Each structure stands twice: as structure tokens, then as C-alpha cells.
N, C-alpha and C positions, 0 to 999 in steps of 0.2 A: 157214645164220640163219632161217631159215621157219620149220624147224620148230621152235627154241628160243622164234618169237612166240608162236605157236599153245597149244603148252604152254604157256608162263606165261599166256595168254589164258584157258584151259582150266579151271588150278587159281585163276587166280581169280575164273571165272564159279562155282564151287564152294564157294571162301569165301565170298561172298557172297551163296551162292542160299535159307539163313535169315533176312537181314536184308530179301532181295526179296516172299518170301515172307509179304508183308502183307495185308490187305482194303485195298483201293482203292475201295472204294463198290459199287463191281457184281461183287464177288466176290474170291475170294484169288488174287496175283498166284503163279505157279507159277515154279521156274526149279533147272534141271537138266540131265542130259547126258545126249544122243541115242545112243547103243551099236550099232545095226546099218547101218551101212553109213559108219563111220572111227569120231573124236570127233570131238563138237560139245557145244556148251554152249550151252543152249536157254532162252529165258523168255517166258512166255506173258501174255496180258495183259486177261481178262472187258470185254466191253464192252458188257456188260449181262446176262443170264439166257438167250438165244440167239444171241450169238456171243461169237467170241475173235479176240485176233490172237496167233499167237507167231511170235517169230524168232527164226531159229541163226546161230551163228559155227561155221567146225572145220577138219577134215579128216583125208583118206582115212586106211585103213588103211595104205599105203605114206606119207602124207605127203608128196604129192607136191603137192597142191593146197590152196589153202585154199577154201572156201568160204562163202558168207553168204547168207541166201537170207528167205523170211516166207512166211506161209499165214492167210489172215483162212474161220476157218470156222463155218457156219450147223449149231448142235444143228436133229435131226431128229427128235430120241427119245430119251426117256429109259431103261437097259433095266434093271430090278428083278429081282436076282438076289438072293435069299434076305435083303432086308432091305438091300441096296446098288444103290448106283446107277449103271450105267457108261452113261455120256451116248456117242449116237452121232451121229460132226457128217461134213461136207460142206463144199469149198470150197476156193477157187483155192490153188497154192502156189504160189512162184517163184524161181531162185534163179539165183545168179554167180557161177559157179569160174573163180580165175584159177592156172593153173600146169600144165595137164595138159598135158602135148607141148608146154610153152611159147606154152598159148593160148587161150583164153577159153571157156568155155562156160555159154552160159543156157539155165536148164529151164523150164517151164510144168509145171504137173500139175495132176489131179481128185483130189485127196482124201480118202479117207473116212480118217475117227480115228474105233476104239475104247477110249475113256480110261477110269481110274480113279485117282480123285483121295483119300491118306488122310487123317488128321487129321494128319499133320506136314508139311511143304515135300514131299511126295513127289507124284509123277505119271506113273502107269504106262500108255505107249500103243504101241496098231498102228496103222501106216498104211501104208493101200497105195493104190493109186490108178496109174489111164495117164496118160504124162507124155511130153513129145517134149524133144527135149537139140539143143539148134542148137549146132556148134561152128567157132569162126573161129581159126585157126591160122597165126601166123605166118612 
């Protein structure tokens, strides 16, 4: 049942992504998927020229848990490569996962993101950084 709920949420997020990718005054809201650590739906909300709030929800590769999380990024520098802008951002990230071995996992990370936003509602990014997970099992 949990797998079905996650799948429906991901499909719904992809269906509304073009609608969410609109100008909110501070910049264009971004919506999409994260494919590097499972299947996640994500949305980014620019809070000005130098800050952005991102939220995500999804599941790991084996569909055994549901993860909810957010990060708040501060733009460090805009890297210009052949006329295209690639922002480099740093900020805190936190998430909570339910279902791993019937427990709860809390995670806190220092997130470094390098990204590119296309002219259409798509954002490509790579994130790395140290973090810690605290697991509580039943």
C-alpha cells in the first residue's frame, strides 16, 4: 500500500510541475524529480536573489520507506560557462524517513549544490555534503 501511495504522489507531482513552474515575484518556482537516491518529487521556491527553499518527498530504490525533507540554500557564486549561469549554493538540509526497518531516521546535512535551470521548467543539479543520520527503531 505504501508503494502505491508514493507512486501516486510522484505521478501527481510530475503532472503539476509545469503549473508550479511559474514566476512568484522573487524568481521562477521549480518542480521536478530527484533520481539519485530513489524516486523523489521536489519543488524549489526562490526567496530572493540569493536564497532558495527546496522541499522534497519520496522513497528509496526498494520502496521500503517514505522520506520528507527540506533545505535552505544560500547562493555563494554564479559560475559563468560559455554564457550560461551555474549557481553554486550552500545551506542546511534536514529530512525524516519513516519505514526503514520499522523505524524512523532523522538526517541533518550540509548541502553544497551546483545547478543549471533551463528555459523550460526543468532544473538539473548535483548535491554533495557531509551529514549524519540518527535512527530510532521499534
